[in-house]
C-alpha positions as CSV (number, residue, x, y, z in Angstrom):
1,M,-0.1,0.0,0.0
2,L,1.5,3.2,-1.2
3,K,0.6,6.3,0.9
4,N,3.8,8.3,2.1
5,F,4.3,10.7,-1.0
6,S,5.5,14.3,-1.1
7,S,2.7,16.8,-1.5
8,T,3.7,17.4,-5.0
9,K,3.2,13.7,-6.0
10,K,0.0,13.7,-3.8
11,N,-1.4,16.5,-6.1
12,L,0.0,15.1,-9.3
13,Y,-2.0,11.7,-8.3
14,F,-4.8,13.5,-7.1
15,E,-5.4,15.4,-10.6
16,N,-4.6,12.0,-12.3
17,T,-7.4,10.4,-10.8
18,I,-9.9,13.0,-11.8
19,N,-8.5,13.2,-15.3
20,T,-8.5,9.6,-15.9
21,Y,-12.1,9.3,-14.5
22,I,-13.2,11.9,-17.0
23,Q,-11.5,10.1,-19.9
24,Y,-13.8,7.1,-19.2
25,H,-16.9,9.4,-18.2
26,E,-16.9,12.4,-20.5
27,D,-20.3,13.6,-19.0
28,F,-19.0,13.8,-15.4
29,D,-19.8,17.2,-14.1
30,L,-16.6,18.4,-13.1
31,Q,-17.7,22.1,-12.1
32,R,-20.0,20.3,-9.4
33,I,-17.0,19.1,-7.4
34,Q,-14.9,21.9,-7.4
35,S,-16.3,23.0,-4.0
36,I,-15.3,19.6,-2.5
37,K,-11.7,19.1,-3.9
38,Q,-10.1,20.2,-0.5
39,L,-12.3,17.6,1.2
40,L,-11.2,14.9,-1.4
41,R,-7.6,15.9,-0.7
42,K,-7.9,15.2,3.0
43,I,-9.6,11.9,2.1
44,I,-6.8,10.6,0.0
45,E,-4.5,10.7,3.0
46,H,-6.1,7.3,4.0
47,D,-6.1,6.1,0.1
48,E,-3.7,3.9,-1.8
49,V,-2.1,4.6,-5.1
50,I,-2.7,1.9,-8.0
51,V,-1.4,2.0,-11.7
52,F,-4.1,2.0,-14.2
53,K,-3.2,2.4,-17.8
54,G,0.2,3.7,-17.0
55,E,-1.2,6.5,-14.7
56,M,-0.9,6.6,-10.9
57,I,-4.2,7.1,-9.4
58,Y,-6.0,6.9,-6.0
59,K,-8.0,3.7,-6.1
60,E,-10.9,4.6,-3.6
61,L,-11.2,8.2,-4.8
62,Y,-11.7,6.9,-8.2
63,K,-14.7,5.0,-6.8
64,I,-15.8,7.9,-4.8
65,L,-15.9,10.0,-8.0
66,W,-18.2,7.2,-9.4
67,L,-20.6,7.2,-6.6
68,I,-20.9,11.0,-6.7
69,D,-21.4,10.8,-10.7
70,N,-24.1,8.2,-10.4
71,T,-26.0,10.5,-7.9
72,L,-25.4,13.6,-9.9
73,K,-27.0,11.8,-12.9
74,A,-30.0,10.4,-10.9
75,Q,-30.5,13.9,-9.6
76,K,-30.7,15.2,-13.2
77,L,-33.0,12.3,-14.2
78,L,-35.4,13.1,-11.3
79,N,-35.5,16.7,-12.3
80,N,-36.7,16.0,-15.7
81,P,-40.4,15.3,-15.9
82,K,-40.1,14.3,-19.6
83,E,-37.5,11.5,-18.8
84,Y,-38.9,10.4,-15.3
85,P,-41.0,8.7,-14.2
86,T,-40.4,5.8,-16.7
87,G,-40.5,2.1,-17.0
88,F,-42.1,0.6,-13.8
89,A,-42.0,3.6,-11.8
90,K,-45.1,4.7,-13.8
91,I,-47.3,2.0,-12.5
92,Q,-45.8,0.5,-9.3
93,S,-47.8,2.5,-6.8
94,D,-51.1,1.6,-8.5
95,K,-52.2,-1.8,-8.2
96,K,-55.0,-1.4,-10.9
97,K,-52.5,-0.4,-13.3
98,I,-50.1,-3.4,-12.7
99,S,-53.1,-5.7,-12.9
100,T,-54.1,-4.1,-16.1
101,Y,-50.2,-4.4,-17.4
102,R,-50.5,-8.1,-16.2
103,K,-53.7,-8.7,-18.0
104,F,-52.3,-7.4,-21.3
105,Y,-49.2,-9.6,-21.2
106,K,-51.4,-12.6,-20.3
107,Q,-53.4,-12.0,-23.4
108,S,-50.2,-11.9,-25.3
109,I,-49.5,-15.6,-23.9
110,V,-52.9,-17.2,-24.4
111,G,-56.1,-16.5,-26.2
112,P,-56.8,-15.0,-29.6
113,Y,-54.4,-12.1,-29.1
114,R,-51.3,-14.3,-28.4
115,V,-48.1,-13.1,-30.1
116,S,-45.7,-15.6,-31.9
117,N,-42.7,-14.9,-29.6
118,R,-44.0,-15.0,-26.0
119,K,-40.8,-15.0,-24.3
120,E,-41.0,-11.4,-23.1
121,A,-44.7,-11.5,-22.4
122,R,-44.1,-14.5,-20.3
123,L,-41.4,-12.6,-18.3
124,K,-43.4,-9.5,-17.9
125,Y,-46.5,-11.4,-16.9
126,W,-44.5,-13.7,-14.4
127,V,-42.8,-10.7,-12.6
128,S,-46.1,-8.5,-12.4
129,T,-48.0,-11.4,-10.9
130,L,-45.3,-11.9,-8.3
131,Y,-45.5,-8.3,-7.6
132,L,-49.1,-8.0,-7.0
133,N,-48.8,-10.9,-4.5
134,N,-45.6,-9.9,-2.6
135,K,-43.9,-6.9,-3.8
136,N,-41.1,-7.0,-1.0
137,L,-40.1,-10.5,-2.0
138,V,-39.9,-9.6,-5.6
139,N,-37.7,-6.4,-4.9
140,F,-35.5,-8.5,-2.7
141,Y,-34.5,-10.6,-5.7
142,L,-34.5,-7.7,-8.2
143,H,-32.3,-5.7,-5.8
144,G,-30.0,-8.6,-5.1
145,F,-28.9,-8.5,-8.8
146,L,-27.8,-5.0,-8.2
147,V,-25.4,-5.9,-5.4
148,G,-24.2,-9.0,-6.8
149,D,-22.6,-7.2,-9.7
150,L,-25.0,-8.5,-12.3
151,V,-23.6,-6.4,-15.2
152,K,-20.0,-8.0,-14.8
153,M,-21.1,-11.6,-15.4
154,K,-19.4,-12.6,-18.5
155,S,-21.8,-15.2,-19.5
156,L,-25.0,-12.7,-19.2
157,H,-23.1,-10.5,-21.8
158,E,-22.8,-13.2,-24.5
159,D,-25.1,-12.0,-27.4
160,S,-28.2,-14.2,-27.2
161,E,-31.9,-13.9,-27.1
162,V,-32.4,-14.9,-23.8
163,N,-29.7,-12.4,-22.2
164,N,-31.0,-9.5,-24.3
165,L,-34.5,-10.3,-23.2
166,F,-33.4,-10.7,-19.5
167,F,-31.4,-7.5,-19.4
168,S,-33.8,-5.3,-21.3
169,N,-36.9,-6.3,-19.1
170,L,-35.0,-6.3,-15.7
171,D,-34.0,-2.9,-16.6
172,Y,-37.7,-2.1,-17.0
173,F,-38.6,-3.5,-13.6
174,L,-35.7,-1.9,-11.9
175,M,-36.7,1.7,-12.6
176,Q,-38.6,2.4,-9.9
177,K,-40.0,5.3,-7.8
178,T,-37.9,7.2,-5.7
179,T,-37.0,11.0,-4.7
180,I,-33.9,13.4,-4.8
181,G,-33.9,13.2,-1.0
182,A,-33.7,9.3,-1.0
183,V,-31.2,9.5,-3.6
184,V,-28.8,11.9,-1.6
185,K,-29.4,10.0,1.5
186,S,-28.2,6.8,-0.4
187,L,-25.0,8.5,-1.3
188,G,-24.5,9.5,2.1
189,I,-24.7,5.8,3.3
190,L,-22.3,4.7,0.7
191,L,-19.9,7.5,1.3
192,Y,-20.1,6.9,5.1
193,G,-19.6,3.0,4.5
194,E,-16.6,3.7,1.9
195,L,-14.8,6.0,4.3
196,N,-15.2,4.0,7.5
197,H,-15.1,0.5,6.3
198,Y,-12.8,0.7,3.2
199,L,-10.5,3.7,4.0
200,K,-10.5,2.8,7.8
201,I,-11.3,6.5,8.7
202,N,-12.8,6.7,12.3
203,K,-16.4,7.1,12.7
204,N,-16.3,10.8,13.7
205,D,-14.1,12.0,10.9
206,S,-16.1,9.7,8.4
207,E,-19.3,11.5,9.6
208,V,-17.7,14.9,9.1
209,Y,-16.3,14.2,5.7
210,M,-19.5,12.7,4.4
211,K,-21.8,15.2,5.8
212,S,-19.7,18.1,4.1
213,V,-19.6,16.5,0.8
214,I,-23.5,16.0,0.9
215,H,-23.8,19.7,2.1
216,E,-21.5,21.0,-0.4
217,L,-23.0,19.3,-3.3
218,F,-26.7,19.1,-2.5
219,N,-27.3,21.1,0.8
220,E,-29.2,18.3,2.4
221,P,-29.0,17.1,6.1
222,V,-28.1,13.4,6.7
223,N,-28.6,11.7,10.1
224,V,-25.8,9.2,10.7
225,Y,-27.4,7.6,13.8
226,E,-29.8,5.9,11.3
227,F,-26.9,4.1,9.6
228,D,-26.4,1.8,12.5
229,K,-30.0,0.2,11.6
230,H,-30.6,-2.2,8.9
231,I,-29.5,-0.8,5.6
232,T,-31.8,-1.8,2.9
233,I,-32.2,-1.1,-0.7
234,K,-35.4,1.1,-0.9
235,S,-35.7,1.4,-4.6
236,S,-33.4,1.5,-7.8
237,L,-33.1,3.7,-10.8
238,G,-32.1,1.1,-13.5
239,F,-28.8,-0.5,-12.1
240,L,-28.3,2.1,-9.6
241,P,-29.7,0.8,-6.1
242,I,-31.0,3.4,-3.7
243,F,-30.1,2.6,-0.1
244,G,-32.0,3.5,2.8
245,A,-32.0,2.7,6.6
246,S,-35.1,1.3,8.6
247,K,-35.5,-0.5,12.0
248,K,-35.8,-3.9,10.6
249,L,-35.7,-6.0,7.4
250,N,-38.6,-5.3,5.0
251,L,-39.2,-8.9,4.9
252,T,-41.8,-10.9,7.0
253,N,-40.3,-13.8,8.9
254,E,-41.9,-16.2,6.7
255,D,-40.5,-14.6,3.5
256,N,-37.0,-14.2,5.1
257,N,-37.0,-18.0,6.0
258,F,-38.2,-18.7,2.6
259,I,-35.3,-17.0,0.9
260,K,-32.9,-18.1,3.4
261,N,-33.9,-21.8,2.7
262,K,-34.0,-21.7,-0.9
263,L,-30.7,-20.0,-1.4
264,F,-29.0,-22.4,0.9
265,E,-30.5,-25.4,-1.2
266,E,-29.1,-23.9,-4.3
267,L,-25.6,-23.1,-2.7
268,E,-25.4,-26.5,-1.3
269,E,-25.5,-28.0,-5.0
270,I,-22.6,-26.2,-6.1
271,S,-20.4,-25.4,-3.0
272,L,-19.2,-26.9,0.3
273,I,-20.8,-24.1,2.4
274,D,-22.1,-25.2,5.7
275,Q,-25.5,-23.7,7.4
276,E,-23.4,-21.7,10.2
277,T,-21.3,-20.0,7.6
278,F,-24.2,-19.4,5.1
279,N,-26.4,-18.1,8.0
280,I,-23.6,-15.4,9.0
281,S,-23.0,-14.4,5.3
282,Y,-26.7,-13.9,4.8
283,N,-27.5,-12.0,7.9
284,T,-24.5,-9.8,7.2
285,Y,-25.9,-9.2,3.6
286,T,-29.4,-8.5,4.6
287,K,-28.3,-6.0,7.4
288,N,-25.7,-4.3,5.3
289,P,-26.0,-4.6,1.6
290,H,-24.2,-1.3,0.8
291,I,-21.0,-2.8,2.1
292,Q,-21.2,-5.6,-0.4
293,Y,-22.3,-3.0,-3.0
294,L,-18.9,-1.1,-2.3
295,T,-16.6,-3.8,-3.3
296,K,-17.6,-2.6,-6.9
297,Y,-15.4,-0.5,-8.9
298,P,-16.2,1.3,-12.2
299,V,-16.2,-1.2,-14.9
300,E,-13.2,0.0,-16.7
301,L,-11.1,-0.9,-13.6
302,F,-12.7,-4.3,-13.7
303,R,-11.7,-4.7,-17.3
304,E,-8.0,-3.8,-16.5
305,N,-7.7,-5.4,-13.1
306,P,-10.2,-8.0,-12.4
307,K,-9.3,-8.2,-8.8
308,Y,-11.0,-4.7,-8.2
309,S,-14.4,-6.4,-9.1
310,S,-16.5,-8.4,-6.4
C-alpha cells in the first residue's frame, strides 16, 4: 500500500485520478465537485495508489468520484419530468395499473391475441404477477442482482436472445419510484461506509467528511445515527440501487426464512458451504448490503484489473 508521498506527488496523483475518470466518463460534471476538492484531498491521505493505464491514481477516490457521478446523474433524471418517471416507476404504486399491465401480457401469451414470440410476455406477466402478490419478496430478488454485480457476469453479456431479453426487461422493472432526497441519503450511506469500512477512517471523521460532501453538493441534511440500523435497498433507478435505513428488514419472518432456505439449497448444490457459515453471510448481507455493493469499482477498472471487481 503506497501512501507516503510528497505533497507534489499527492497533488499529481490526485489530478491524475480526476482526469482519468473524465476520460472514461466524459459527461461527468467536473464543475460540481470544485467545492469539495479540498475535502477529497484530505480523504486521499487514507487512500492507496494503483497504476491504471500507466497512470498513478488513487483507487478509492476513483470509486468515490463514481458514486458522486451516479448520484448527480440520478438527480438530473429525477429533475426532468419528460424522462422520469419511466418504466415500472410509472405504475408500481397503483395496483389497478399493474393488474391491467399483467392482463395485457397474459393476453399476449394465451387466447386469440397471443403473439408468436411469447418469451418477453411471459417474463413480464410472471414478474408483475409476483409483484401483486408480494412486492417485498420480488424487490429482494431484483435488488439482489444490483448488489451481486450482475453487469459484470461475463456469461450474461454473450449475445443471445435470452440474455438480451433478460437485461432489457430487468431494466424495466428496476426503474422504480424514488426521490432526490432518497438518492442523496443513499449517497451519504455509501460514502460513510466507504470512508469508515474501506478507508478505515474513524467514525467521527467519516461522519464529518460525508456530511460536508453532501452539504456542499446538495445542501441536504443526513442523520448518521440511522446508519446503525438495517440498511436496505429502498428502490432503484435502473442498475443504480437506492439505499435507505430502517429499524428492521422489510421482509416478514416467513419470507425471510423462505429466501434463506431456498438460497442455501441452491448453494449446497454448487459449493461446500455449511449452514452456520451461510447464516452469518446471509445475515450480514441483509443488514448491510451497501458494504457488499462497495466492493464494486467502475467497470473500466474491472476490465483492466479483475481483482477490483467483487
